[in-house]
C-alpha positions in Angstrom: -30.3 -25.3 14.6 -28.3 -26.2 11.7 -25.4 -29.0 11.3 -22.7 -26.7 11.7 -24.2 -25.4 14.8 -24.7 -28.8 16.2 -21.1 -29.6 15.5 -19.9 -26.4 17.4 -21.9 -27.3 20.1 -20.8 -30.5 20.7 -17.1 -28.4 20.9 -18.5 -26.2 23.6 -20.1 -29.0 25.4 -16.4 -30.8 25.7 -14.9 -28.0 26.6 -17.5 -27.5 29.4 -17.2 -30.8 30.3 -13.5 -30.5 31.0 -14.3 -27.5 33.3 -14.0 -24.9 30.9 -16.3 -21.5 30.3 -17.0 -21.4 26.4 -19.7 -19.5 23.9 -20.1 -18.9 20.4 -18.8 -15.5 19.7 -18.4 -12.5 17.3 -20.1 -12.2 14.1 -22.0 -15.3 14.3 -24.2 -14.2 17.4 -24.7 -10.7 15.4 -26.2 -12.8 12.5 -27.8 -15.0 14.7 -30.0 -12.3 16.4 -30.7 -10.6 12.8 -32.1 -14.0 11.1 -29.0 -14.1 8.8 -28.0 -17.8 8.1 -24.4 -18.5 8.8 -22.0 -21.5 9.4 -19.0 -19.4 10.1 -18.6 -20.2 13.9 -16.2 -19.4 16.1 -15.9 -20.2 19.6 -14.7 -18.8 22.7 -13.4 -20.0 26.0 -11.0 -19.8 29.0 -9.3 -23.0 27.9 -5.7 -21.8 26.9 -4.2 -23.1 23.5 -2.6 -26.1 24.7 -5.5 -27.1 26.2 -7.5 -26.9 24.0 -5.4 -29.1 21.8 -5.0 -31.3 24.7 -9.0 -31.9 24.6 -9.1 -32.0 20.9 -6.5 -34.3 19.2 -7.4 -32.6 15.7 -6.1 -29.3 15.9 -3.4 -27.0 14.8 -2.1 -23.9 16.3 -2.2 -20.9 14.4 -1.7 -17.8 16.9 -0.8 -19.8 19.9 0.7 -16.3 21.5 -2.6 -14.7 20.9 -4.4 -17.9 22.1 -5.5 -19.1 18.6 -6.0 -22.6 18.0 -8.0 -24.3 14.9 -10.2 -27.4 15.9 -11.2 -30.1 12.9 -14.4 -31.7 14.4 -16.1 -34.2 12.4 -15.0 -33.1 9.1 -15.6 -29.1 10.0 -13.1 -26.6 11.3 -13.6 -24.1 14.0 -11.3 -21.2 15.6 -10.9 -21.8 19.1 -9.6 -19.3 21.1 -8.9 -18.2 24.6 -10.6 -15.1 26.3 -8.2 -12.7 26.1 -6.9 -8.8 26.8 -4.5 -7.1 24.5 -2.6 -4.6 26.7 -0.6 -3.0 23.9 -0.6 -3.1 19.6 2.2 -2.0 17.4 1.8 0.3 14.5 -1.9 0.5 14.3 -2.9 -2.7 13.3 -1.7 -5.7 15.6 -1.4 -6.4 19.5 1.8 -6.7 21.0 1.3 -8.2 24.1 -2.1 -10.2 25.3 -3.3 -11.8 28.5 -5.0 -14.8 28.1 -7.0 -16.6 31.0 -9.3 -13.5 30.8 -13.4 -13.2 31.3 -15.5 -12.7 28.5 -16.3 -9.6 29.7 -12.8 -8.3 29.4 -12.5 -10.1 26.2 -15.8 -8.3 24.3 -14.5 -5.1 26.0 -11.1 -5.7 23.1 -13.4 -6.2 20.5 -14.0 -4.0 17.5 -17.8 -3.3 17.3 -20.8 -3.8 20.1 -22.5 -6.0 17.2 -19.5 -7.8 17.2 -18.9 -8.0 20.5 -21.6 -10.2 21.9 -21.5 -14.2 23.0 -23.9 -17.0 22.6 -24.4 -20.0 25.1 -25.5 -22.8 22.9 -26.6 -25.0 26.1 -29.0 -22.2 27.8 -29.6 -21.0 24.4 -29.0 -17.3 25.9 -27.0 -14.0 24.6 -24.1 -12.5 26.8 -24.0 -9.0 26.0 -21.1 -6.9 27.9 -21.0 -4.2 25.4 -24.8 -3.3 24.3 -24.4 -5.1 20.9 -28.5 -6.2 21.3 -29.3 -2.5 21.6 -26.9 -1.3 18.6 -28.8 -4.0 16.5 -32.1 -2.3 17.2 -31.0 0.6 16.4 -29.3 -0.5 13.1 -25.5 1.3 14.5 -22.2 0.2 14.0 -20.4 1.8 16.7 -17.4 0.9 18.6 -16.9 -0.7 21.9 -15.9 2.0 24.4 -13.8 5.2 22.9 -13.5 5.1 19.3 -10.2 7.2 18.7 -8.9 4.1 21.0 -10.1 1.5 18.7 -9.0 3.2 15.8 -5.5 3.9 17.2 -5.2 0.1 17.9 -6.5 -1.1 14.7 -6.6 1.2 11.8 -8.2 -1.2 9.3 -11.4 -1.1 11.8 -12.2 2.1 10.0 -13.2 0.4 6.9 -14.4 -2.4 8.6 -16.8 -0.2 9.7 -17.7 0.6 6.2 -18.1 -3.0 5.9 -20.6 -4.1 8.2 -23.0 -0.8 8.2 -22.8 -1.7 4.1 -23.6 -5.2 4.6 -26.3 -5.0 7.0 -28.2 -1.7 6.0 -26.7 0.3 9.5 -25.4 3.6 9.9 -22.0 4.5 11.4 -22.9 6.2 15.2 -21.7 9.8 15.0 -18.8 9.7 17.5 -17.3 6.4 15.8 -17.8 8.4 12.1 -16.3 11.4 13.0 -13.1 9.4 14.6 -12.9 7.8 11.3 -12.5 10.8 9.7 -9.6 12.6 12.1 -8.0 9.1 11.5 -8.4 8.4 8.0 -5.1 10.2 7.0 -3.0 7.2 9.3 -4.6 4.0 7.7 -1.5 3.9 5.6 1.3 2.3 5.8 -0.4 1.0 9.3 -2.7 -1.3 7.4 -1.1 -3.3 4.2 -3.1 -3.0 0.7 -3.5 -6.7 0.7 -5.6 -6.1 3.7 -7.3 -2.8 2.3 -8.0 -5.0 -0.7 -9.8 -8.0 1.0 -11.8 -5.3 3.0 -12.9 -3.9 -0.2 -13.9 -7.4 -2.1 -16.1 -8.1 1.0 -18.1 -4.8 1.0 -18.1 -5.7 -2.8 -20.1 -9.0 -1.4 -22.6 -6.5 0.0 -25.9 -5.1 -1.9 -24.2 -1.4 -1.5 -21.3 -1.1 -3.1 -21.1 2.0 -5.0 -22.6 3.8 -1.5 -19.9 2.1 0.4 -17.5 3.7 -1.8 -19.2 7.7 -1.5 -19.2 7.0 2.1 -15.4 6.0 2.3 -15.0 9.2 0.1 -16.9 11.2 2.4 -15.1 9.8 5.7 -11.8 10.7 3.6 -10.7 6.8 3.6 -11.1 6.5 -0.2 -8.2 8.9 -1.3 -6.1 7.6 1.4 -6.6 3.9 -0.3 -6.5 4.5 -3.6 -4.5 8.5 -4.2 -5.7 10.0 -7.5 -9.1 10.0 -6.2 -8.2 12.0 -3.3 -7.9 15.7 -5.5 -11.2 14.2 -7.4 -14.5 16.7 -6.8 -17.7 14.8 -5.4 -19.7 15.4 -8.3 -16.6 13.9 -10.4 -16.5 10.7 -8.6 -20.4 10.3 -8.5 -20.4 10.8 -12.5 -18.0 8.1 -12.5 -19.9 5.6 -10.5 -22.8 6.5 -12.5 -24.9 2.7 -13.5 -21.8 1.1 -11.9 -24.8 -0.2 -9.2 -26.8 -1.9 -11.3 -24.1 -4.1 -12.8 -24.2 -7.6 -11.6 -22.5 -9.5 -8.9 -20.5 -11.1 -11.5 -18.7 -8.3 -12.2 -15.2 -8.4 -10.2 -14.4 -5.8 -7.5 -11.7 -4.6 -9.6 -13.3 -4.1 -12.2 -15.9 -1.5 -10.6 -12.6 0.1 -9.2 -11.0 0.9 -12.5 -13.9 3.2 -13.5 -13.5 5.8 -10.7 -10.7 7.3 -12.4 -10.5 9.7 -14.3 -9.2 9.6 -18.0 -5.6 11.1 -16.8 -5.2 8.3 -14.4 -4.8 5.9 -17.1 -0.9 4.4 -15.5 -2.1 4.2 -12.1 -5.2 2.1 -13.5 -3.1 -0.3 -15.4 -1.2 -0.8 -12.5 -4.4 -0.9 -10.1 -3.8 -4.6 -9.4 0.0 -4.4 -8.7 -0.5 -1.6 -6.6 -3.8 -3.3 -4.8 -1.7 -6.8 -3.9 -4.3 -8.7 -6.1 -4.3 -11.9 -7.8 -2.5 -12.4 -11.4 -6.3 -13.3 -12.3 -7.9 -10.3 -10.8 -5.2 -8.1 -13.0 -5.9 -10.0 -16.0 -9.3 -8.3 -15.5 -7.9 -5.0 -15.9 -5.9 -5.7 -19.2 -8.6 -7.1 -20.5 -11.3 -4.6 -19.9 -9.0 -1.8 -21.0 -8.0 -3.5 -24.5 -12.3 -4.1 -25.0 -12.7 -0.6 -24.0 -10.5 1.0 -26.5 -11.2 -1.3 -29.2 -15.0 -0.3 -28.4 -14.2 3.8 -28.5 -12.3 3.0 -31.9 -14.9 0.5 -33.5 -18.4 0.5 -32.0 -19.8 -1.2 -34.8 -17.7 -4.2 -34.7 -16.5 -4.2 -38.2 -13.3 -5.9 -37.6 -14.3 -9.3 -37.0 -11.0 -11.1 -36.5 -10.0 -8.4 -33.1 -13.2 -8.7 -32.0 -13.3 -12.5 -32.2 -10.1 -12.6 -30.1 -11.5 -10.3 -27.3 -14.6 -11.9 -27.4 -13.2 -15.3 -26.8 -12.0 -14.1 -23.4 -14.3 -15.1 -20.9 -14.0 -11.7 -19.2 -15.7 -10.3 -22.1 -19.1 -10.4 -21.0 -18.5 -8.7 -17.3 -16.4 -6.0 -19.3 -19.0 -5.0 -21.7 -21.6 -4.9 -18.8 -19.4 -2.5 -17.2 -18.6 -0.7 -20.9 -22.6 -0.3 -21.5 -23.4 0.7 -17.8 -23.4 4.2 -17.7 -25.3 4.7 -21.5 -29.0 5.9 -20.9 -31.8 3.6 -21.8 -32.2 4.2 -25.3 -28.1 3.5 -26.1 -28.1 1.1 -23.8 -30.3 -0.7 -25.4 -29.0 -0.3 -28.9 -25.3 -1.0 -28.0 -26.6 -4.3 -26.5 -28.7 -5.1 -29.8 -26.0 -4.3 -31.7 -23.4 -6.5 -29.5 -25.3 -9.7 -29.8 -26.0 -9.5 -33.5 -22.4 -9.6 -33.7 -22.0 -12.3 -31.7 -24.3 -14.2 -33.1 -22.7 -14.1 -36.4 -19.1 -15.0 -35.0 -20.4 -17.4 -32.2 -18.7 -20.6 -34.4 -15.2 -18.7 -34.9 -14.8 -17.8 -31.4 -15.3 -21.1 -30.0 -12.7 -22.2 -32.2 -10.6 -19.6 -30.6 -11.4 -20.6 -27.1 -11.0 -24.5 -28.1 -7.9 -23.3 -30.1 -8.9 -25.3 -32.9 -7.8 -23.3 -36.4 -9.3 -24.6 -39.4 -6.1 -24.2 -41.2 -3.4 -25.9 -39.1 0.7 -26.1 -39.3 -0.1 -29.4 -41.1 -1.7 -27.9 -44.0 0.8 -25.4 -44.5 3.3 -27.7 -44.4 2.2 -29.5 -47.2 2.3 -26.5 -49.4 5.6 -26.2 -49.0 6.1 -24.1 -45.8 8.4 -24.7 -43.2 8.0 -24.4 -39.6 9.5 -20.9 -38.2 8.3 -17.5 -38.1 6.6 -17.1 -42.1 4.4 -20.4 -41.3 3.0 -18.4 -37.9 2.7 -15.3 -40.4 0.4 -17.4 -42.7 -1.4 -19.5 -39.7 -2.3 -16.2 -38.6 -3.7 -15.0 -41.9 -5.3 -18.1 -42.8 -7.3 -17.3 -39.2 -7.8 -13.6 -39.7 -9.2 -14.6 -43.3 -11.5 -17.3 -41.9 -13.2 -15.1 -39.7 -13.7 -11.7 -42.0 -15.1 -13.8 -44.5 -16.9 -16.4 -42.4 -15.3 -19.5 -43.7 -16.3 -22.7 -42.4 -14.1 -25.3 -43.8 -10.6 -26.2 -43.9 -11.1 -26.2 -48.1 -12.2 -22.5 -48.1 -9.4 -21.4 -46.1 -6.8 -22.7 -47.8 -8.5 -21.6 -51.2 -8.7 -17.9 -50.0 -4.9 -18.3 -48.7 -3.6 -19.3 -51.9 -5.9 -16.3 -53.5 -4.3 -13.9 -51.1 -1.6 -11.6 -52.2 0.6 -12.2 -49.3 0.8 -15.8 -50.1 1.0 -14.8 -53.9 4.1 -12.0 -53.2 6.3 -15.1 -51.3 6.0 -17.0 -53.9 6.6 -14.9 -56.7 
């Protein structure tokens, strides 16, 4: 038993001592049965939020109306939720009314998939399964608890979650569940916010078969709903866009992979992809960097423009961008492209490092000594000096200034 499990067991023990039922719940139970290490333990109990708060001084209520309380125990936090029944749902996403003081069996029945609906008693070390989750784990199947139509009408996001669990675990989606997703795919938006969809996509990316999951979403009708330009794309075209992306490393961000699914005429949508997905500013910058590198490489695949390439390579995002850029090349072309890039990077390493550290060889004070006053013209000459340093591979302040004084732009300015 891990340290986190022992702490969670202590919470269960304390709840039991106060006369309440308490078990580990949900995903942790599933992963435990599959032998997957997990430290994310949720606890389900018969205690009401105010009773949980009375037992554990370090707590805060995050959804008391839904019976949820977060307990901090020995520097670790656990979500402790009251057994409940969901009476009604609003807009295909969230319950509007819940009944607390429910039973473990009723609580299990309101959950999404059988593999997520089990409980574990850490004191007796036994699984409580009211929904057939253990059998579905053996069959390696993702199946809704109860009628799939009802589960998806309650919460449309469950359709994407079905794909996530299937491809994270290497399972398949049970046929009735699958057909219900196809039927309800068109209702995903606007019931579910793009923020939640984006969160699910990033979680799917953490699994081993992201591109296969995207193709499954296409077949289910979900991908075109999430990313509208893909709705009219043929399967063959999408497969062509996805080709090679399955081999990129886990360090390549989700948004970079998604940006490669679109046709060239969808450039405007790709430019706004980060905003559309409600991604963070940092994630959105990946699109900007990638498109810049992609466009520049199309114009200059031999890296002849040393200055502009140095600026692009100074970005910490450039390595992942090149990985995506080269992933669709055949083996021979891939090798040639990587060798060409590696050779160029070695020739320009010192300049790239200077750009990252913002330490140009020629600085403002050097130009002031040459009679240039601060202003627009100084900025232009500082940029020119940096360009000369990189293009001629100059390594000292003196070499850069000498080259600058010989440049036509400098001579014209002083004539």
